[in-house]
BALOBA-1460 file (C-alpha; in Angstrom, 3 decimals):
// residues 344
<rec num="1" residu="x" x="-11.839" y="-22.216" z="1.379"/>
<rec num="2" residu="x" x="-10.822" y="-23.274" z="-2.146"/>
<rec num="3" residu="x" x="-7.916" y="-24.510" z="-2.796"/>
<rec num="4" residu="x" x="-5.402" y="-23.000" z="-4.748"/>
<rec num="5" residu="x" x="-2.197" y="-24.850" z="-5.986"/>
<rec num="6" residu="x" x="1.283" y="-22.935" z="-4.802"/>
<rec num="7" residu="x" x="4.772" y="-20.950" z="-6.112"/>
<rec num="8" residu="x" x="7.010" y="-19.425" z="-3.082"/>
<rec num="9" residu="x" x="9.635" y="-17.637" z="-4.787"/>
<rec num="10" residu="x" x="12.654" y="-17.132" z="-3.150"/>
<rec num="11" residu="x" x="11.329" y="-20.113" z="-0.833"/>
<rec num="12" residu="x" x="15.247" y="-20.539" z="0.925"/>
<rec num="13" residu="x" x="15.766" y="-17.000" z="2.294"/>
<rec num="14" residu="x" x="14.800" y="-15.397" z="5.305"/>
<rec num="15" residu="x" x="10.750" y="-14.339" z="4.395"/>
<rec num="16" residu="x" x="10.596" y="-17.159" z="1.620"/>
<rec num="17" residu="x" x="10.679" y="-19.710" z="4.869"/>
<rec num="18" residu="x" x="8.750" y="-17.402" z="6.560"/>
<rec num="19" residu="x" x="5.838" y="-17.796" z="3.537"/>
<rec num="20" residu="x" x="6.089" y="-21.816" z="4.542"/>
<rec num="21" residu="x" x="6.020" y="-21.141" z="8.532"/>
<rec num="22" residu="x" x="2.968" y="-19.091" z="7.281"/>
<rec num="23" residu="x" x="0.950" y="-21.508" z="5.234"/>
<rec num="24" residu="x" x="1.435" y="-23.881" z="7.441"/>
<rec num="25" residu="x" x="0.500" y="-22.228" z="10.605"/>
<rec num="26" residu="x" x="-2.767" y="-20.803" z="8.762"/>
<rec num="27" residu="x" x="-3.506" y="-23.512" z="7.380"/>
<rec num="28" residu="x" x="-4.554" y="-22.042" z="4.265"/>
<rec num="29" residu="x" x="-5.759" y="-23.495" z="1.638"/>
<rec num="30" residu="x" x="-2.925" y="-25.041" z="-0.262"/>
<rec num="31" residu="x" x="-4.245" y="-28.125" z="-2.789"/>
<rec num="32" residu="x" x="-0.211" y="-28.083" z="-3.527"/>
<rec num="33" residu="x" x="2.901" y="-26.682" z="-2.899"/>
<rec num="34" residu="x" x="6.312" y="-25.435" z="-5.277"/>
<rec num="35" residu="x" x="9.382" y="-24.824" z="-3.930"/>
<rec num="36" residu="x" x="11.159" y="-21.631" z="-6.592"/>
<rec num="37" residu="x" x="14.410" y="-20.002" z="-5.900"/>
<rec num="38" residu="x" x="18.397" y="-19.349" z="-7.634"/>
<rec num="39" residu="x" x="19.921" y="-22.040" z="-9.760"/>
<rec num="40" residu="x" x="22.298" y="-21.757" z="-6.592"/>
<rec num="41" residu="x" x="19.600" y="-23.509" z="-4.652"/>
<rec num="42" residu="x" x="18.004" y="-25.799" z="-6.857"/>
<rec num="43" residu="x" x="18.211" y="-29.722" z="-5.332"/>
<rec num="44" residu="x" x="17.489" y="-28.069" z="-1.503"/>
<rec num="45" residu="x" x="14.802" y="-29.717" z="0.094"/>
<rec num="46" residu="x" x="12.698" y="-27.847" z="2.619"/>
<rec num="47" residu="x" x="10.360" y="-29.541" z="5.343"/>
<rec num="48" residu="x" x="6.710" y="-28.294" z="4.301"/>
<rec num="49" residu="x" x="3.954" y="-30.526" z="6.711"/>
<rec num="50" residu="x" x="6.625" y="-33.514" z="7.536"/>
<rec num="51" residu="x" x="7.562" y="-33.960" z="4.046"/>
<rec num="52" residu="x" x="10.556" y="-33.089" z="2.864"/>
<rec num="53" residu="x" x="9.867" y="-30.806" z="-0.536"/>
<rec num="54" residu="x" x="12.941" y="-30.654" z="-3.029"/>
<rec num="55" residu="x" x="13.233" y="-26.627" z="-4.543"/>
<rec num="56" residu="x" x="13.842" y="-25.893" z="-7.765"/>
<rec num="57" residu="x" x="14.695" y="-23.353" z="-10.053"/>
<rec num="58" residu="x" x="12.756" y="-20.116" z="-10.749"/>
<rec num="59" residu="x" x="12.145" y="-19.555" z="-14.249"/>
<rec num="60" residu="x" x="9.405" y="-18.776" z="-17.102"/>
<rec num="61" residu="x" x="8.522" y="-22.606" z="-17.173"/>
<rec num="62" residu="x" x="7.581" y="-22.241" z="-13.546"/>
<rec num="63" residu="x" x="4.432" y="-21.083" z="-13.594"/>
<rec num="64" residu="x" x="1.561" y="-23.328" z="-15.732"/>
<rec num="65" residu="x" x="-0.851" y="-24.756" z="-13.579"/>
<rec num="66" residu="x" x="-0.298" y="-22.547" z="-10.264"/>
<rec num="67" residu="x" x="-3.128" y="-20.384" z="-9.487"/>
<rec num="68" residu="x" x="-1.164" y="-18.068" z="-6.702"/>
<rec num="69" residu="x" x="2.731" y="-17.423" z="-6.323"/>
<rec num="70" residu="x" x="4.113" y="-15.758" z="-3.437"/>
<rec num="71" residu="x" x="7.134" y="-13.543" z="-4.439"/>
<rec num="72" residu="x" x="10.716" y="-13.168" z="-2.162"/>
<rec num="73" residu="x" x="13.028" y="-12.890" z="-4.960"/>
<rec num="74" residu="x" x="14.850" y="-9.280" z="-5.248"/>
<rec num="75" residu="x" x="13.143" y="-6.417" z="-7.461"/>
<rec num="76" residu="x" x="15.403" y="-7.772" z="-10.477"/>
<rec num="77" residu="x" x="13.627" y="-11.296" z="-10.447"/>
<rec num="78" residu="x" x="10.522" y="-9.924" z="-9.112"/>
<rec num="79" residu="x" x="10.017" y="-7.341" z="-12.626"/>
<rec num="80" residu="x" x="11.296" y="-10.614" z="-14.693"/>
<rec num="81" residu="x" x="9.083" y="-12.857" z="-14.069"/>
<rec num="82" residu="x" x="6.284" y="-11.883" z="-12.453"/>
<rec num="83" residu="x" x="4.744" y="-10.534" z="-15.521"/>
<rec num="84" residu="x" x="5.072" y="-13.857" z="-16.665"/>
<rec num="85" residu="x" x="3.950" y="-15.515" z="-14.300"/>
<rec num="86" residu="x" x="1.025" y="-13.365" z="-14.175"/>
<rec num="87" residu="x" x="0.062" y="-13.965" z="-18.263"/>
<rec num="88" residu="x" x="0.169" y="-17.832" z="-17.323"/>
<rec num="89" residu="x" x="-3.007" y="-17.311" z="-15.165"/>
<rec num="90" residu="x" x="-1.181" y="-17.080" z="-11.746"/>
<rec num="91" residu="x" x="-2.040" y="-15.245" z="-9.753"/>
<rec num="92" residu="x" x="1.173" y="-12.799" z="-8.131"/>
<rec num="93" residu="x" x="2.137" y="-11.491" z="-5.019"/>
<rec num="94" residu="x" x="5.188" y="-9.727" z="-4.761"/>
<rec num="95" residu="x" x="7.387" y="-8.733" z="-1.514"/>
<rec num="96" residu="x" x="9.357" y="-6.783" z="-3.344"/>
<rec num="97" residu="x" x="9.491" y="-3.040" z="-4.312"/>
<rec num="98" residu="x" x="9.042" y="-3.708" z="-7.890"/>
<rec num="99" residu="x" x="5.392" y="-2.601" z="-8.318"/>
<rec num="100" residu="x" x="4.759" y="-0.801" z="-5.860"/>
<rec num="101" residu="x" x="4.145" y="1.869" z="-6.737"/>
<rec num="102" residu="x" x="2.620" y="1.543" z="-11.109"/>
<rec num="103" residu="x" x="-0.683" y="2.708" z="-10.767"/>
<rec num="104" residu="x" x="-2.747" y="-0.333" z="-11.151"/>
<rec num="105" residu="x" x="-1.008" y="-2.680" z="-9.338"/>
<rec num="106" residu="x" x="-2.455" y="-2.828" z="-5.685"/>
<rec num="107" residu="x" x="-0.730" y="-2.028" z="-2.482"/>
<rec num="108" residu="x" x="-2.562" y="-4.058" z="0.164"/>
<rec num="109" residu="x" x="-2.667" y="-3.790" z="4.150"/>
<rec num="110" residu="x" x="-5.488" y="-6.313" z="4.208"/>
<rec num="111" residu="x" x="-6.501" y="-4.185" z="7.734"/>
<rec num="112" residu="x" x="-6.700" y="-1.517" z="6.159"/>
<rec num="113" residu="x" x="-7.766" y="-1.275" z="2.292"/>
<rec num="114" residu="x" x="-8.861" y="-5.079" z="1.588"/>
<rec num="115" residu="x" x="-11.219" y="-3.409" z="-1.665"/>
<rec num="116" residu="x" x="-8.449" y="-3.297" z="-3.786"/>
<rec num="117" residu="x" x="-7.624" y="-6.450" z="-4.402"/>
<rec num="118" residu="x" x="-10.514" y="-6.805" z="-6.872"/>
<rec num="119" residu="x" x="-9.110" y="-4.635" z="-9.006"/>
<rec num="120" residu="x" x="-5.661" y="-6.552" z="-10.022"/>
<rec num="121" residu="x" x="-4.992" y="-7.802" z="-13.457"/>
<rec num="122" residu="x" x="-2.384" y="-10.637" z="-11.445"/>
<rec num="123" residu="x" x="-0.339" y="-8.659" z="-9.946"/>
<rec num="124" residu="x" x="-1.011" y="-7.574" z="-6.273"/>
<rec num="125" residu="x" x="2.345" y="-5.803" z="-4.720"/>
<rec num="126" residu="x" x="2.923" y="-6.475" z="-0.651"/>
<rec num="127" residu="x" x="4.903" y="-2.971" z="0.965"/>
<rec num="128" residu="x" x="7.737" y="-2.410" z="2.679"/>
<rec num="129" residu="x" x="7.783" y="-3.754" z="6.313"/>
<rec num="130" residu="x" x="7.984" y="-0.866" z="8.591"/>
<rec num="131" residu="x" x="4.705" y="0.938" z="6.199"/>
<rec num="132" residu="x" x="2.395" y="-2.115" z="6.823"/>
<rec num="133" residu="x" x="3.201" y="-2.006" z="11.297"/>
<rec num="134" residu="x" x="2.441" y="2.161" z="10.632"/>
<rec num="135" residu="x" x="-0.874" y="1.804" z="8.834"/>
<rec num="136" residu="x" x="-2.062" y="-0.713" z="10.588"/>
<rec num="137" residu="x" x="-1.989" y="1.204" z="13.621"/>
<rec num="138" residu="x" x="-3.144" y="4.323" z="12.105"/>
<rec num="139" residu="x" x="-5.359" y="3.765" z="9.219"/>
<rec num="140" residu="x" x="-8.711" y="3.132" z="12.398"/>
<rec num="141" residu="x" x="-7.675" y="6.332" z="13.856"/>
<rec num="142" residu="x" x="-7.566" y="8.225" z="10.191"/>
<rec num="143" residu="x" x="-10.722" y="7.245" z="9.984"/>
<rec num="144" residu="x" x="-12.445" y="8.702" z="13.185"/>
<rec num="145" residu="x" x="-10.263" y="11.668" z="13.092"/>
<rec num="146" residu="x" x="-8.854" y="12.400" z="9.683"/>
<rec num="147" residu="x" x="-5.078" y="12.617" z="9.904"/>
<rec num="148" residu="x" x="-3.129" y="15.598" z="8.522"/>
<rec num="149" residu="x" x="1.255" y="14.863" z="8.773"/>
<rec num="150" residu="x" x="3.331" y="12.253" z="10.511"/>
<rec num="151" residu="x" x="6.589" y="12.404" z="11.664"/>
<rec num="152" residu="x" x="8.203" y="9.200" z="11.695"/>
<rec num="153" residu="x" x="11.994" y="7.823" z="12.828"/>
<rec num="154" residu="x" x="12.037" y="3.888" z="12.028"/>
<rec num="155" residu="x" x="15.180" y="1.535" z="14.863"/>
<rec num="156" residu="x" x="14.843" y="-1.427" z="12.006"/>
<rec num="157" residu="x" x="16.479" y="-5.334" z="12.145"/>
<rec num="158" residu="x" x="18.385" y="-5.976" z="10.610"/>
<rec num="159" residu="x" x="16.931" y="-9.391" z="9.239"/>
<rec num="160" residu="x" x="15.058" y="-7.108" z="7.002"/>
<rec num="161" residu="x" x="18.434" y="-6.682" z="4.623"/>
<rec num="162" residu="x" x="18.518" y="-10.924" z="4.636"/>
<rec num="163" residu="x" x="20.262" y="-13.867" z="5.805"/>
<rec num="164" residu="x" x="23.524" y="-12.077" z="5.092"/>
<rec num="165" residu="x" x="22.795" y="-8.865" z="7.157"/>
<rec num="166" residu="x" x="22.246" y="-11.663" z="10.351"/>
<rec num="167" residu="x" x="24.793" y="-13.110" z="10.299"/>
<rec num="168" residu="x" x="27.099" y="-9.745" z="9.519"/>
<rec num="169" residu="x" x="25.907" y="-8.893" z="12.762"/>
<rec num="170" residu="x" x="26.108" y="-12.330" z="14.866"/>
<rec num="171" residu="x" x="29.498" y="-12.587" z="13.786"/>
<rec num="172" residu="x" x="30.915" y="-8.822" z="14.892"/>
<rec num="173" residu="x" x="29.084" y="-9.053" z="18.042"/>
<rec num="174" residu="x" x="31.667" y="-11.882" z="18.740"/>
<rec num="175" residu="x" x="34.185" y="-10.521" z="16.821"/>
<rec num="176" residu="x" x="33.525" y="-6.626" z="19.820"/>
<rec num="177" residu="x" x="33.442" y="-9.260" z="22.387"/>
<rec num="178" residu="x" x="36.756" y="-10.476" z="22.352"/>
<rec num="179" residu="x" x="37.931" y="-7.364" z="20.970"/>
<rec num="180" residu="x" x="38.792" y="-7.864" z="18.216"/>
<rec num="181" residu="x" x="38.876" y="-5.447" z="14.786"/>
<rec num="182" residu="x" x="34.932" y="-6.605" z="12.431"/>
<rec num="183" residu="x" x="35.320" y="-5.587" z="8.546"/>
<rec num="184" residu="x" x="32.102" y="-4.744" z="7.310"/>
<rec num="185" residu="x" x="30.588" y="-6.282" z="3.877"/>
<rec num="186" residu="x" x="26.777" y="-6.020" z="4.128"/>
<rec num="187" residu="x" x="26.092" y="-2.613" z="5.863"/>
<rec num="188" residu="x" x="28.845" y="0.988" z="5.055"/>
<rec num="189" residu="x" x="29.777" y="0.524" z="8.691"/>
<rec num="190" residu="x" x="30.046" y="-1.609" z="11.607"/>
<rec num="191" residu="x" x="26.369" y="-2.938" z="13.016"/>
<rec num="192" residu="x" x="27.365" y="-4.440" z="16.235"/>
<rec num="193" residu="x" x="26.830" y="-2.113" z="18.940"/>
<rec num="194" residu="x" x="26.036" y="0.636" z="16.601"/>
<rec num="195" residu="x" x="23.248" y="2.558" z="14.846"/>
<rec num="196" residu="x" x="23.033" y="3.694" z="10.745"/>
<rec num="197" residu="x" x="20.621" y="6.051" z="10.068"/>
<rec num="198" residu="x" x="20.796" y="5.058" z="6.714"/>
<rec num="199" residu="x" x="19.019" y="1.915" z="4.781"/>
<rec num="200" residu="x" x="18.997" y="1.891" z="1.030"/>
<rec num="201" residu="x" x="20.216" y="5.052" z="-1.273"/>
<rec num="202" residu="x" x="20.655" y="8.533" z="-0.588"/>
<rec num="203" residu="x" x="18.588" y="10.976" z="-3.002"/>
<rec num="204" residu="x" x="19.801" y="14.407" z="-4.040"/>
<rec num="205" residu="x" x="16.452" y="15.619" z="-1.727"/>
<rec num="206" residu="x" x="19.196" y="14.172" z="1.297"/>
<rec num="207" residu="x" x="16.109" y="11.332" z="2.583"/>
<rec num="208" residu="x" x="16.742" y="6.946" z="1.657"/>
<rec num="209" residu="x" x="15.056" y="5.228" z="-0.529"/>
<rec num="210" residu="x" x="13.810" y="3.588" z="2.523"/>
<rec num="211" residu="x" x="12.442" y="6.558" z="3.976"/>
<rec num="212" residu="x" x="10.032" y="7.619" z="0.737"/>
<rec num="213" residu="x" x="8.612" y="4.510" z="0.076"/>
<rec num="214" residu="x" x="7.200" y="5.322" z="3.946"/>
<rec num="215" residu="x" x="6.052" y="8.961" z="2.406"/>
<rec num="216" residu="x" x="4.914" y="7.452" z="-0.942"/>
<rec num="217" residu="x" x="3.166" y="3.914" z="-0.024"/>
<rec num="218" residu="x" x="1.628" y="4.878" z="2.491"/>
<rec num="219" residu="x" x="-0.381" y="7.191" z="0.618"/>
<rec num="220" residu="x" x="-1.308" y="5.230" z="-1.180"/>
<rec num="221" residu="x" x="-2.590" y="2.480" z="0.822"/>
<rec num="222" residu="x" x="-4.560" y="5.033" z="2.967"/>
<rec num="223" residu="x" x="-6.094" y="6.699" z="-0.631"/>
<rec num="224" residu="x" x="-4.440" y="10.071" z="1.342"/>
<rec num="225" residu="x" x="-2.831" y="12.024" z="-0.309"/>
<rec num="226" residu="x" x="-2.545" y="14.618" z="1.148"/>
<rec num="227" residu="x" x="-1.303" y="13.566" z="4.550"/>
<rec num="228" residu="x" x="2.961" y="15.408" z="5.438"/>
<rec num="229" residu="x" x="4.713" y="12.914" z="5.469"/>
<rec num="230" residu="x" x="8.552" y="12.744" z="7.056"/>
<rec num="231" residu="x" x="10.874" y="9.780" z="7.855"/>
<rec num="232" residu="x" x="13.991" y="8.564" z="9.053"/>
<rec num="233" residu="x" x="14.818" y="5.132" z="9.114"/>
<rec num="234" residu="x" x="17.782" y="3.630" z="11.013"/>
<rec num="235" residu="x" x="19.281" y="0.255" z="11.333"/>
<rec num="236" residu="x" x="19.806" y="-1.652" z="14.725"/>
<rec num="237" residu="x" x="21.694" y="-4.198" z="16.540"/>
<rec num="238" residu="x" x="17.889" y="-5.829" z="16.008"/>
<rec num="239" residu="x" x="18.162" y="-9.792" z="14.992"/>
<rec num="240" residu="x" x="13.849" y="-9.389" z="14.059"/>
<rec num="241" residu="x" x="12.134" y="-6.925" z="14.780"/>
<rec num="242" residu="x" x="11.438" y="-3.606" z="13.109"/>
<rec num="243" residu="x" x="10.353" y="-0.339" z="15.524"/>
<rec num="244" residu="x" x="8.577" y="2.626" z="14.921"/>
<rec num="245" residu="x" x="8.175" y="5.796" z="16.597"/>
<rec num="246" residu="x" x="4.757" y="7.894" z="15.034"/>
<rec num="247" residu="x" x="4.026" y="11.834" z="15.599"/>
<rec num="248" residu="x" x="0.867" y="12.096" z="14.403"/>
<rec num="249" residu="x" x="-1.322" y="15.142" z="13.516"/>
<rec num="250" residu="x" x="-5.325" y="14.739" z="13.967"/>
<rec num="251" residu="x" x="-7.484" y="17.146" z="12.094"/>
<rec num="252" residu="x" x="-8.795" y="17.745" z="15.852"/>
<rec num="253" residu="x" x="-7.895" y="16.846" z="18.644"/>
<rec num="254" residu="x" x="-7.580" y="13.119" z="20.390"/>
<rec num="255" residu="x" x="-7.051" y="12.150" z="23.779"/>
<rec num="256" residu="x" x="-4.868" y="8.728" z="24.963"/>
<rec num="257" residu="x" x="-8.098" y="7.402" z="25.316"/>
<rec num="258" residu="x" x="-9.691" y="7.794" z="22.241"/>
<rec num="259" residu="x" x="-6.644" y="6.322" z="20.131"/>
<rec num="260" residu="x" x="-6.701" y="3.338" z="22.797"/>
<rec num="261" residu="x" x="-9.920" y="3.105" z="22.327"/>
<rec num="262" residu="x" x="-9.834" y="3.010" z="18.601"/>
<rec num="263" residu="x" x="-7.525" y="1.460" z="18.297"/>
<rec num="264" residu="x" x="-8.708" y="-1.598" z="20.958"/>
<rec num="265" residu="x" x="-10.860" y="-2.890" z="18.394"/>
<rec num="266" residu="x" x="-9.023" y="-2.220" z="15.835"/>
<rec num="267" residu="x" x="-8.351" y="-5.487" z="13.227"/>
<rec num="268" residu="x" x="-4.508" y="-7.358" z="14.031"/>
<rec num="269" residu="x" x="-3.351" y="-4.943" z="16.836"/>
<rec num="270" residu="x" x="-2.611" y="-4.938" z="19.953"/>
<rec num="271" residu="x" x="-1.982" y="-2.483" z="22.829"/>
<rec num="272" residu="x" x="0.867" y="-2.728" z="25.329"/>
<rec num="273" residu="x" x="0.608" y="0.353" z="27.147"/>
<rec num="274" residu="x" x="1.197" y="0.769" z="31.060"/>
<rec num="275" residu="x" x="4.559" y="2.690" z="32.107"/>
<rec num="276" residu="x" x="4.063" y="2.279" z="35.421"/>
<rec num="277" residu="x" x="4.775" y="-1.175" z="35.273"/>
<rec num="278" residu="x" x="7.445" y="-1.189" z="32.178"/>
<rec num="279" residu="x" x="5.180" y="-2.073" z="29.785"/>
<rec num="280" residu="x" x="5.624" y="-1.087" z="26.097"/>
<rec num="281" residu="x" x="5.979" y="-2.639" z="22.546"/>
<rec num="282" residu="x" x="9.614" y="-4.173" z="22.440"/>
<rec num="283" residu="x" x="10.890" y="-6.270" z="19.317"/>
<rec num="284" residu="x" x="12.539" y="-9.043" z="20.967"/>
<rec num="285" residu="x" x="9.048" y="-9.683" z="21.912"/>
<rec num="286" residu="x" x="7.113" y="-9.651" z="18.995"/>
<rec num="287" residu="x" x="9.112" y="-12.019" z="17.563"/>
<rec num="288" residu="x" x="7.790" y="-14.634" z="15.921"/>
<rec num="289" residu="x" x="4.175" y="-12.975" z="16.819"/>
<rec num="290" residu="x" x="1.342" y="-11.713" z="14.187"/>
<rec num="291" residu="x" x="0.282" y="-8.616" z="16.016"/>
<rec num="292" residu="x" x="1.309" y="-4.879" z="15.867"/>
<rec num="293" residu="x" x="1.807" y="-3.434" z="19.107"/>
<rec num="294" residu="x" x="1.834" y="-0.231" z="19.855"/>
<rec num="295" residu="x" x="2.033" y="1.779" z="23.133"/>
<rec num="296" residu="x" x="3.351" y="4.945" z="25.170"/>
<rec num="297" residu="x" x="0.431" y="6.365" z="23.778"/>
<rec num="298" residu="x" x="0.545" y="10.053" z="24.694"/>
<rec num="299" residu="x" x="0.049" y="13.378" z="23.274"/>
<rec num="300" residu="x" x="2.704" y="15.422" z="21.743"/>
<rec num="301" residu="x" x="3.949" y="18.123" z="23.702"/>
<rec num="302" residu="x" x="4.508" y="20.063" z="20.641"/>
<rec num="303" residu="x" x="1.108" y="20.088" z="18.653"/>
<rec num="304" residu="x" x="-2.410" y="20.906" z="20.864"/>
<rec num="305" residu="x" x="-4.068" y="18.116" z="17.938"/>
<rec num="306" residu="x" x="-0.957" y="15.424" z="18.275"/>
<rec num="307" residu="x" x="-0.424" y="11.776" z="19.783"/>
<rec num="308" residu="x" x="2.467" y="10.271" z="19.875"/>
<rec num="309" residu="x" x="2.979" y="6.075" z="19.557"/>
<rec num="310" residu="x" x="5.871" y="3.823" z="20.003"/>
<rec num="311" residu="x" x="4.930" y="0.844" z="16.899"/>
<rec num="312" residu="x" x="6.197" y="-2.719" z="16.950"/>
<rec num="313" residu="x" x="6.543" y="-6.157" z="14.529"/>
<rec num="314" residu="x" x="8.114" y="-8.718" z="13.382"/>
<rec num="315" residu="x" x="9.496" y="-7.401" z="10.375"/>
<rec num="316" residu="x" x="9.144" y="-11.150" z="8.764"/>
<rec num="317" residu="x" x="5.458" y="-11.683" z="9.807"/>
<rec num="318" residu="x" x="3.778" y="-9.169" z="9.451"/>
<rec num="319" residu="x" x="5.927" y="-7.345" z="7.653"/>
<rec num="320" residu="x" x="6.096" y="-9.135" z="4.843"/>
<rec num="321" residu="x" x="5.175" y="-13.092" z="4.212"/>
<rec num="322" residu="x" x="2.082" y="-12.668" z="6.717"/>
<rec num="323" residu="x" x="0.647" y="-9.559" z="5.125"/>
<rec num="324" residu="x" x="0.737" y="-11.502" z="1.354"/>
<rec num="325" residu="x" x="-0.149" y="-14.487" z="3.006"/>
<rec num="326" residu="x" x="-3.256" y="-12.686" z="4.884"/>
<rec num="327" residu="x" x="-4.031" y="-11.488" z="0.729"/>
<rec num="328" residu="x" x="-4.149" y="-14.316" z="-0.618"/>
<rec num="329" residu="x" x="-6.458" y="-15.194" z="1.738"/>
<rec num="330" residu="x" x="-8.132" y="-12.590" z="1.042"/>
<rec num="331" residu="x" x="-8.599" y="-13.165" z="-2.726"/>
<rec num="332" residu="x" x="-9.710" y="-16.616" z="-2.053"/>
<rec num="333" residu="x" x="-12.476" y="-15.818" z="0.294"/>
<rec num="334" residu="x" x="-13.954" y="-12.884" z="-1.959"/>
<rec num="335" residu="x" x="-13.313" y="-15.318" z="-5.176"/>
<rec num="336" residu="x" x="-10.903" y="-12.376" z="-6.640"/>
<rec num="337" residu="x" x="-8.406" y="-14.830" z="-8.064"/>
<rec num="338" residu="x" x="-8.950" y="-14.899" z="-11.226"/>
<rec num="339" residu="x" x="-8.405" y="-11.109" z="-12.686"/>
<rec num="340" residu="x" x="-12.017" y="-8.170" z="-12.948"/>
<rec num="341" residu="x" x="-12.009" y="-8.700" z="-16.000"/>
<rec num="342" residu="x" x="-11.934" y="-12.965" z="-16.055"/>
<rec num="343" residu="x" x="-14.575" y="-12.266" z="-13.168"/>
<rec num="344" residu="x" x="-17.632" y="-10.562" z="-16.004"/>
C-alpha cells in the first residue's frame, strides 16, 4: 500500500487512543502521524511506535500536507474542521454523527458497502457503533434472503459516552459497595448496578436520537430504504462492548442452520453458539477484539419467517476506530484517496 500522511483529531480521547493502537497493530502504511486535540490537551505526549509524539492543537491550519485525517472529537468540531480539511485536500473519516445522513457523504462499513467510498468528496462518515456491528451480521443474510423488518434492543457500554462515563461507573461502583450515596454527573441517574433506557435526547415520537440513528443509518448503509426497523437503546454498567438482541423478519423462512452457514463465510463475523456449554457472545470477552460475534441464533417463535440472534462487539474497536481505519485501508488499496473528480 502507498504510504500516507495521517492526522488524528481527538487523539487523547478513548477512540483517538484506539486509533493509534489500531494503526500500529495493523501496520497501517503511514509516512507520518500528526496528533491533534483541543487546546487543553496541547503538549501531552503519547507513545506511538516506541516514540513519544506531542499533541498539537487542532486548528484550520493543521491540515496542509495531510492525506487522511481520522476524526473523533465530537460533531461540533467535525462540522467546523472537516470541510476545511477536505478543502485542503485531506480525506476525512469522521466518527461523529455530523455527516452520517448527509446525502452526498458516504456512510461506510467496509464489509457491507465498500463501493460507496469511491464517490466521496473529501469526507466519509463512520457509522454509529451499534449500527456497525448489526449490519456486519445482517448484510450477508439480507443478500441471501431480503430482510423486511428488524426489531433491535441494544445494551451499550459506558465507554460509548467517553472517559468521563467510564470514570463515573468506576466511582459509583466503589461508592455503592461501600454503602455511600452516588451523585450522577454524566448520566441522568446512577449507572452503577442500574440500566438506563435513555441514550442521547428524546424526540417527540418517543424514540431517542440514538435509536433513530440505528433506523436511518442501517437503511443508508444497506441501500434498503424499505426495511422496517424499531430500536430500544439501553445504557448498561459495562465498561466496553455493546450487545444487541436482534429480531429479524425475512422474505422467506430461514433456518438457524442456513443462517450459520452464511455467517461462517461472512467477513468480520465470528459465531459463538453452543447453548449446551453456555457458549455465546459476551462483552467482557469481546473487549479488545476486532470481530463481531453472533450467537443464540434461533427461530423467532412469533413469526414463521423470523430469526432471533445475539450480537456483541467492542464498541471502541469495530464500533469506531477499527472501522475507520478499515475505510482508510480500502481507500488506499483501491486508489480512492483523491475525490472521484480528481481521479479522472
